[in-house]
Structure formats: C-alpha cells, structure tokens
N, C-alpha and C positions, 0 to 999 in steps of 0.2 A: 504494500500500500504506500503510495507516494505521500509527500508532506501535505499537499493540498487536500488529498482525500482524508488524511488523518485530522486535519483542521476542520473539515466539513462534518465528519463523524462526531468530533468532540463538541462542535457547535450544536448539532442536532440533539446530542445527549444532554447538553446543558439546558437547551430549550425545553425538552421533555421533563427534566427534573424540576425546572422552575414552574411549569404549568401544574404539575402534580402538587408541588409544595405550596403554590398559591391557593389551590383548592382546600388544602388542609388548614391554612391560615384563615381563609374565609369562614369556614365552619366554626373555628374557635372564636372569631370576631363576633359572630352572632350571639354566642353564649356570654360574651363579655360586654354586651351592650349596656350602657348606663340606664339607670331607672327612669331618668327624665326623657329618654329617647322615644321617638315615634316609631312604632312598628319594629322595635328592635334595631333601629338604624343607629349604629355606633358613631356615625358621622355627625348626627344632630344631638346636641346636649343642651340642657337648660339648668340654670342654677337660680336660687331664690335668695335675694337680699332680705335679711330679717333682723335689721339693727334699728333700734329706736322705734318710732311709731309708724313705720312704712314698710310694707312687704312688697317686693318688686322683683319681677322675673326678667332674666336676660339670657339669651342663647349664645352659643359659640358662633352663630352666623351674624351676630350684631343686631338681632331682633329684640326689641324691648317690649315686654308684655307677653301675654299668652295667646293673643290673637283670638280670644273667645273659644279656645279649644280645651274642653274639660279633660281630654285624654292626656294632656301634658301634666306630668306629675312632679311634685317636689321630690328630688331624690333622697332627701333626708327623712321626710315624714311619710311619703307614699300618697299624700293627699293631693288633690288638684292644685297646681301651681297658681298663685294669685297673679293677676296682671300688674296692677298698681293699687294696692289696697291701703286705704287710709281712713280712719285710724286702724292700726294693725289689729286683726282679729274681728273687725266689724263686718266684713263681707261686702263693703262698699268699694266698688272698682271705679277707677278714674281713667283707665287707659285701655284701648283695644289693642293697638299695635303702634310701635314707633320703630325707628331705625337710625343708625348712624349714617350720615351723608357726608361724603368727601368729594369735593369738587375743585376744579381748576380750569383756567383758561389757557389753552396751549395753542400757540400759533393762531389766535383768533377763534378757536373752536372751544366751546364750553363742554367739558367732560364731567360727568357726575356718576358716582358709584354709591349704591345704597346697600344696607344690610339685608 
C-alpha cells in the first residue's frame, strides 16, 4: 500500500471513529440537560435572579423573562420560572419578554443583533 493510500485509509478510519463517538456524546448530552431546558435541549438554559424583592429570569440566549411559557422551570426549585415578579412571591408579573440589543453603524449600514 502506497503512502497516499495509507493516508486515505487513516482519514476514513478517523472519520468513522468521530461519527460513532459523536453519537455517543449526543446521547449523554440528552441525559445531562439542565432542569431549566426546553424539551431536554442542553443548548437552552435559564436561571432565576432571586435577590431582594424581585424575581427575574434570564436565559443563556440573552432573553429576559419567561416569554409566558409555564414549561420553563427554575432549576433550583423545579417551579415555573417567574418572568419579572415584583414584589417577590406575589405572583404579579411585569414582563413578557425582553432582550439585549447590540447595534452599530458600519460603513453607513445600521446593524443590530438581539437576544
């Protein structure tokens, strides 16, 4: 077997091993999904700020509030995550959804990205 044939076989073997290894990692990722996740999606996570007299949810996507979705759970308590509850524990919500906006003018073009 020539050098180029050996490199091709090694490359194909490496690709096959990575495909199988990736499948095993995917299965493990499902079981490690955070409690605040939607549908076991480990890529989406939510945390609840509970300091003082305000309970407030924020996600790793930059979304503020719970978007009116009762399936989003506080990972610490397992209860539905509050959107923006004031006073704390009252059940009064003051936010549906907010997001972090970042924008700039580049070469006369206005560019904006939202959470």
